[in-house]
VMD Tcl script that draws the C-alpha trace (Angstrom):
set ca {
  {66.09 -6.50 -19.37}
  {66.94 -2.80 -18.33}
  {65.29 -1.49 -21.58}
  {61.96 -3.41 -20.76}
  {61.35 -1.96 -17.33}
  {60.78 1.64 -18.43}
  {58.47 0.50 -21.19}
  {56.53 -1.67 -18.65}
  {56.12 1.27 -16.34}
  {54.90 3.55 -19.15}
  {52.47 0.86 -20.19}
  {51.05 0.50 -16.63}
  {50.77 4.29 -16.20}
  {48.95 4.49 -19.53}
  {46.42 1.86 -18.45}
  {45.95 3.30 -15.01}
  {45.56 7.03 -15.92}
  {42.15 6.81 -17.57}
  {40.82 5.03 -14.61}
  {42.30 7.29 -11.98}
  {41.51 10.62 -13.70}
  {37.88 11.77 -13.53}
  {36.61 13.64 -16.60}
  {37.17 17.40 -16.22}
  {34.09 19.38 -15.25}
  {34.72 23.12 -15.11}
  {30.89 23.74 -14.32}
  {31.17 22.04 -10.95}
  {34.48 23.50 -10.13}
  {33.32 27.06 -10.69}
  {29.86 26.64 -9.23}
  {31.27 24.94 -6.19}
  {32.86 28.26 -5.25}
  {29.52 30.37 -5.57}
  {27.09 30.97 -2.88}
  {23.41 30.92 -2.94}
  {21.22 29.46 -5.74}
  {24.14 29.36 -8.11}
  {26.19 27.24 -5.88}
  {23.45 24.79 -4.91}
  {23.68 22.64 -8.24}
  {27.40 21.79 -7.53}
  {26.53 20.71 -4.04}
  {23.49 18.56 -4.97}
  {24.74 16.99 -8.25}
  {27.17 14.38 -6.80}
  {24.20 12.36 -5.49}
  {22.35 12.69 -8.73}
  {21.39 9.62 -10.69}
  {22.76 11.20 -13.83}
  {26.05 11.93 -12.31}
  {26.30 8.24 -11.14}
  {25.54 7.20 -14.74}
  {28.57 9.23 -15.99}
  {26.68 12.12 -17.28}
  {27.72 15.76 -16.61}
  {26.46 19.30 -16.58}
  {27.10 19.75 -20.36}
  {24.94 16.80 -21.33}
  {21.88 18.76 -20.28}
  {22.97 22.39 -20.33}
  {25.49 22.32 -23.26}
  {28.73 24.30 -23.17}
  {32.38 23.18 -22.77}
  {33.25 21.49 -19.47}
  {36.84 21.45 -20.47}
  {36.98 25.36 -20.69}
  {37.80 27.20 -17.48}
  {36.81 30.56 -18.79}
  {33.32 32.16 -19.12}
  {33.45 31.26 -22.82}
  {32.49 27.75 -21.69}
  {28.88 29.04 -21.58}
  {28.81 30.71 -24.89}
  {26.28 29.68 -27.54}
  {29.07 29.12 -29.86}
  {29.85 25.98 -27.61}
  {26.39 24.76 -27.55}
  {25.54 26.36 -24.17}
  {21.69 26.01 -23.60}
  {21.35 27.07 -19.95}
  {18.26 26.39 -17.84}
  {15.14 25.74 -19.91}
  {11.94 27.65 -19.30}
  {9.22 25.81 -17.43}
  {7.03 25.13 -20.53}
  {10.17 23.54 -22.24}
  {11.13 21.17 -19.51}
  {9.29 18.04 -20.68}
  {10.85 18.22 -24.15}
  {14.23 19.11 -22.55}
  {14.14 15.97 -20.39}
  {12.42 14.00 -23.15}
  {15.21 14.56 -25.60}
  {17.05 11.67 -23.92}
  {14.17 9.87 -22.10}
  {12.28 9.47 -25.30}
  {15.14 7.94 -27.25}
  {15.05 4.18 -26.55}
  {18.42 3.50 -28.34}
  {20.20 6.21 -26.05}
  {18.44 5.08 -22.86}
  {19.20 1.37 -23.46}
  {22.90 2.27 -22.75}
  {21.97 3.07 -19.12}
  {18.83 1.00 -18.35}
  {17.38 -1.21 -21.05}
  {14.33 -1.78 -18.93}
  {13.46 1.96 -18.40}
  {10.26 3.01 -20.21}
  {10.72 5.66 -22.89}
  {7.08 6.72 -23.41}
  {6.92 9.06 -20.43}
  {6.92 12.15 -22.44}
  {4.02 11.07 -24.86}
  {2.08 10.09 -21.66}
  {2.87 13.42 -20.07}
  {1.37 15.39 -22.96}
  {-1.96 13.31 -22.61}
  {-2.33 14.35 -18.78}
  {-3.99 17.24 -17.29}
  {-0.67 18.70 -16.38}
  {0.71 18.39 -19.87}
  {-2.36 19.87 -21.64}
  {-2.37 22.80 -19.28}
  {1.35 23.42 -19.70}
  {1.01 23.46 -23.53}
  {-1.65 26.12 -22.97}
  {0.96 28.20 -21.12}
  {0.10 27.44 -17.45}
  {3.49 27.23 -15.91}
  {2.05 26.36 -12.45}
  {1.30 22.76 -13.37}
  {3.69 19.90 -12.59}
  {6.51 19.20 -14.97}
  {9.29 16.73 -14.65}
  {11.49 18.66 -12.13}
  {8.51 19.31 -9.81}
  {8.26 15.69 -9.03}
  {11.78 14.33 -9.61}
  {13.75 17.37 -8.48}
  {16.43 19.05 -10.55}
  {20.13 18.51 -9.84}
  {19.75 15.95 -6.97}
  {17.45 13.31 -9.01}
  {17.34 10.01 -7.30}
  {16.49 6.70 -8.75}
  {12.81 5.73 -8.33}
  {13.84 2.74 -6.28}
  {15.58 5.04 -3.81}
  {13.58 5.38 -0.57}
  {14.67 9.15 -0.36}
  {13.29 9.79 -3.85}
  {10.08 12.14 -3.99}
  {8.53 9.55 -6.32}
  {9.23 6.56 -4.13}
  {5.81 5.00 -3.26}
  {5.92 6.09 0.45}
  {6.78 9.65 -0.61}
  {4.41 10.09 -3.58}
  {1.48 11.50 -1.67}
  {3.76 14.04 0.07}
  {5.01 15.13 -3.23}
  {1.64 15.53 -4.95}
  {0.56 17.44 -1.71}
  {3.11 20.13 -2.14}
  {0.61 21.59 -4.77}
  {-2.60 19.81 -4.26}
  {-2.88 20.60 -0.57}
  {-1.91 24.22 -1.00}
  {-5.19 26.21 -1.18}
  {-3.50 29.42 -2.31}
  {-1.46 27.79 -5.03}
  {-4.56 25.79 -6.27}
  {-6.82 28.66 -6.28}
  {-8.56 29.13 -9.67}
  {-8.41 25.37 -10.53}
  {-11.85 24.47 -8.96}
  {-10.21 21.41 -7.18}
  {-10.70 20.58 -3.47}
  {-7.31 20.62 -1.50}
  {-8.34 18.20 1.18}
  {-7.49 15.09 -0.76}
  {-4.08 14.50 0.66}
  {-5.56 14.79 4.24}
  {-8.21 12.48 3.28}
  {-5.88 9.94 1.81}
  {-3.64 10.10 5.01}
  {-6.58 8.57 6.93}
  {-7.25 5.82 4.38}
  {-6.66 2.11 4.62}
  {-4.32 2.43 1.62}
  {-2.10 5.12 3.45}
  {-1.88 2.97 6.53}
  {-0.84 0.03 4.63}
  {1.81 1.98 2.79}
  {3.10 3.44 6.15}
  {3.41 -0.05 7.41}
  {5.88 -0.90 4.56}
  {3.52 -2.42 1.93}
  {4.78 -0.59 -1.21}
  {2.17 -2.21 -3.35}
  {-0.63 -0.27 -1.59}
  {-2.18 2.39 -3.71}
  {-0.91 5.83 -3.70}
  {-1.83 8.85 -5.89}
  {-0.09 7.69 -9.06}
  {-1.45 4.16 -8.64}
  {-4.96 5.48 -9.40}
  {-4.29 8.72 -11.34}
  {-1.25 7.64 -13.23}
  {2.14 9.15 -12.88}
  {3.31 10.82 -16.28}
  {-0.23 10.43 -17.71}
  {-1.87 11.81 -14.67}
  {-5.69 12.18 -15.13}
  {-8.76 11.94 -12.78}
  {-10.53 8.59 -13.26}
  {-13.78 9.23 -15.05}
  {-17.13 7.82 -14.07}
  {-16.89 4.92 -16.55}
  {-13.37 3.95 -15.39}
  {-13.45 4.07 -11.59}
  {-14.36 0.42 -11.23}
  {-11.61 -0.43 -13.63}
  {-9.13 1.45 -11.65}
  {-10.09 -0.11 -8.40}
  {-10.46 -3.45 -10.08}
  {-6.71 -3.31 -10.94}
  {-6.27 -4.54 -7.33}
  {-9.67 -5.69 -6.26}
  {-10.30 -8.02 -9.23}
  {-13.07 -10.33 -7.61}
  {-15.00 -7.27 -6.33}
  {-15.01 -5.78 -9.81}
  {-16.20 -8.97 -11.43}
  {-19.09 -9.33 -8.97}
  {-20.14 -5.69 -9.38}
  {-20.20 -5.95 -13.17}
  {-22.78 -8.77 -12.91}
  {-24.86 -6.97 -10.48}
  {-27.86 -4.72 -11.12}
  {-25.99 -1.62 -9.68}
  {-23.56 -1.37 -12.66}
  {-26.28 -0.47 -15.25}
  {-28.13 1.64 -12.68}
  {-25.06 3.62 -11.71}
  {-23.91 4.03 -15.33}
  {-27.39 5.37 -16.23}
  {-27.31 7.96 -13.36}
  {-23.61 8.79 -14.15}
  {-22.50 7.74 -10.80}
  {-19.03 6.48 -10.18}
  {-19.18 2.84 -9.04}
  {-17.04 1.96 -6.11}
  {-16.93 5.58 -4.84}
  {-20.64 5.60 -3.91}
  {-20.02 3.28 -0.99}
  {-16.24 3.48 -0.31}
  {-15.49 7.09 -1.20}
  {-12.41 7.84 -3.17}
  {-9.33 9.33 -1.12}
  {-10.61 8.58 2.40}
  {-11.16 4.89 2.02}
  {-11.65 3.30 5.42}
  {-12.01 -0.40 6.29}
  {-15.60 -1.46 5.66}
  {-17.73 -3.01 8.21}
  {-20.86 -5.17 8.28}
  {-22.74 -2.01 9.46}
  {-22.46 -0.66 5.93}
  {-24.76 -3.26 4.64}
  {-28.45 -3.34 5.51}
  {-30.99 -0.60 6.50}
  {-29.31 0.44 9.90}
  {-28.23 4.19 10.56}
  {-24.67 3.49 9.37}
  {-25.73 1.50 6.20}
  {-24.83 2.86 2.71}
  {-27.66 1.09 1.12}
  {-30.29 3.39 2.55}
  {-28.61 6.36 0.67}
  {-30.42 5.17 -2.35}
  {-32.95 2.49 -1.19}
  {-36.10 3.07 0.89}
  {-38.61 0.68 2.62}
  {-40.70 -1.18 0.17}
  {-38.34 -1.45 -2.79}
  {-36.47 -4.63 -3.73}
  {-33.07 -3.11 -3.02}
  {-34.10 -2.30 0.57}
  {-35.39 -5.87 1.14}
  {-32.27 -7.47 -0.41}
  {-29.94 -5.24 1.78}
  {-31.97 -6.03 4.93}
  {-31.68 -9.93 4.06}
  {-27.95 -9.83 3.24}
  {-27.34 -7.90 6.58}
  {-29.38 -10.52 8.51}
  {-27.46 -13.46 7.03}
  {-24.00 -11.70 7.77}
  {-25.07 -11.01 11.31}
  {-26.16 -14.52 11.81}
  {-22.87 -16.05 10.69}
  {-20.91 -13.48 12.72}
  {-22.93 -14.37 15.81}
  {-22.55 -18.18 15.44}
  {-18.88 -17.77 14.54}
  {-18.14 -15.69 17.54}
  {-20.12 -17.85 19.78}
  {-18.06 -20.95 18.61}
  {-14.87 -19.07 18.96}
  {-15.64 -18.16 22.53}
  {-16.49 -21.53 23.79}
  {-13.40 -23.07 22.11}
  {-11.24 -20.57 23.65}
  {-12.73 -21.36 26.99}
  {-12.16 -25.14 26.54}
  {-8.62 -24.51 25.31}
  {-7.73 -22.37 28.34}
  {-9.09 -25.28 30.54}
  {-6.49 -27.59 29.05}
  {-8.96 -29.39 26.75}
  {-7.94 -30.67 23.28}
  {-9.93 -28.77 20.67}
  {-7.40 -28.38 17.90}
  {-9.68 -30.24 15.30}
  {-12.83 -28.03 15.66}
  {-10.56 -24.87 15.81}
  {-9.07 -25.83 12.38}
  {-12.56 -26.46 11.05}
  {-13.72 -23.09 12.41}
  {-11.07 -21.47 10.23}
  {-13.31 -22.53 7.33}
  {-16.19 -20.66 8.67}
  {-14.17 -17.41 9.09}
  {-13.22 -17.89 5.43}
  {-16.91 -18.14 4.45}
  {-17.57 -14.88 6.32}
  {-14.84 -13.16 4.36}
  {-16.27 -14.71 1.13}
  {-19.80 -13.57 1.99}
  {-18.51 -10.07 2.62}
  {-16.84 -9.94 -0.80}
  {-20.03 -11.48 -2.40}
  {-22.02 -8.51 -1.22}
  {-20.70 -6.67 -4.24}
  {-23.03 -8.89 -6.32}
  {-26.01 -7.52 -4.38}
  {-27.53 -11.03 -4.64}
  {-28.98 -12.38 -1.33}
  {-29.06 -15.75 -2.54}
  {-25.33 -15.94 -3.48}
  {-24.32 -14.27 -0.13}
  {-26.60 -16.90 1.72}
  {-24.62 -19.80 0.14}
  {-21.55 -18.78 2.11}
  {-23.34 -17.65 5.24}
  {-25.17 -20.97 5.53}
  {-22.10 -23.05 5.09}
  {-20.27 -20.89 7.55}
  {-23.05 -21.08 10.02}
  {-23.25 -24.85 9.77}
  {-19.45 -25.17 10.51}
  {-19.69 -22.70 13.32}
  {-22.58 -24.70 15.02}
  {-20.58 -27.96 14.76}
  {-17.45 -26.23 16.22}
  {-19.66 -24.88 19.13}
  {-21.04 -28.32 19.84}
  {-17.56 -29.64 20.02}
  {-16.56 -26.93 22.37}
  {-19.54 -27.69 24.57}
  {-18.71 -31.49 24.52}
  {-15.15 -30.39 25.55}
  {-16.30 -28.44 28.50}
  {-18.65 -31.22 29.70}
  {-15.77 -33.54 29.58}
  {-13.80 -30.90 31.68}
  {-16.46 -30.74 34.23}
  {-16.59 -34.56 34.45}
  {-12.96 -34.82 34.87}
  {-13.10 -32.15 37.62}
  {-15.95 -34.00 39.54}
  {-13.90 -37.22 39.32}
  {-10.87 -35.42 40.46}
  {-12.89 -33.92 43.32}
  {-14.08 -37.30 44.48}
  {-10.68 -38.67 44.07}
  {-9.24 -36.01 46.32}
  {-11.89 -36.61 48.98}
  {-11.03 -40.33 49.18}
  {-7.27 -39.49 49.35}
  {-7.97 -37.06 52.16}
  {-9.94 -39.60 53.98}
  {-7.37 -42.28 53.46}
  {-4.62 -39.97 54.68}
  {-6.81 -38.92 57.70}
  {-7.50 -42.60 58.56}
  {-3.86 -43.50 58.30}
  {-2.92 -40.62 60.57}
  {-5.51 -41.61 63.11}
  {-4.27 -45.28 63.02}
  {-0.78 -44.18 63.60}
  {-1.79 -41.94 66.62}
  {-3.67 -44.80 67.97}
  {-0.83 -47.29 67.58}
  {1.56 -44.74 69.37}
  {-0.71 -44.29 72.30}
  {-1.09 -48.08 73.22}
  {0.93 -49.20 76.34}
  {2.76 -51.85 74.27}
  {4.07 -49.32 72.06}
  {5.33 -47.22 74.94}
  {7.84 -49.81 76.05}
}
mol new
graphics top color blue
foreach p $ca { graphics top sphere $p radius 0.5 }
foreach p [lrange $ca 0 end-1] q [lrange $ca 1 end] { graphics top cylinder $p $q radius 0.2 }
display resetview
């Protein structure tokens, strides 16, 4: 029994030691003692996604992390150092393009980022020697790379626009590229940016439309496909409309003509028609078919909006008066749905198709309005009845009071 105890202790120590002891990394030990730029990597790397996956400095930079001397960074020990800007994509791609290697860490992670990057505007210019364009580290950072699902990551959806803006909003940095630098400011005003700021991470940001690793500006022929990724019905309606062929013939980007590109604001009915704020009159003038169609569509939308709002107002008044109007209110929801459908159908630029929805919604609105009017009449009737009842009650109380006073004042009642 005495002989087995030391053996058991040795066995437990042997099992526990590898778990307790972290791999030696002389790189971090040395650089942690340095000041300035040379010390920054050691301070940042503990939070890096690569460190958390068990990778160390030598996995990227080479060298011998077991060696405490300067020979750890000798070429003989495979030390590669920091790559030049033009070599960074291949430097990162050495691992991230190897599906077998990456499967060890994240089987679902894509491994085509490098090939996509070389098709992008950034990648093409980098190959031409332009070191100012974005490469992996410009977007993902260097020694403190975070998972893309980390809300602090510069490539997390809510941070992408800010990351892109570091270059694309800097007029001095972008000088010579013949690109406007107001896109980030425009995007910040858009309905997409507002949705993203409210927590909707599915809302479009720069990479949604332009791509991330394969970043490229959408061409004239592909804008509707980019927008149609989310706005499917709008795209399908537009493809059947007369505008698609006309825009393609003139070389005009589809959705952008009416909605803009970066500063996309919520549309209103005022955009449709021939009013001063209408987009239709940018191309159409009085006398042509498009002008007449726009005028008709705008009229039908305004008619439904008017009837719907009238019904909504009368039902609200009846409801505040205590009347039961839940049934017509539920029916009025369908009219609001028809109004939304009609606004979507505008992308077909077909007055007849839009009118199908506006007529149906108007009919429902009129019925709901009449139900509200009936409820208000019933309210008035009840109020009149209540008024008459109150008068009789007051008269009865008054008469009873007088009778009691009369009885109290008679001589018989005094004794």
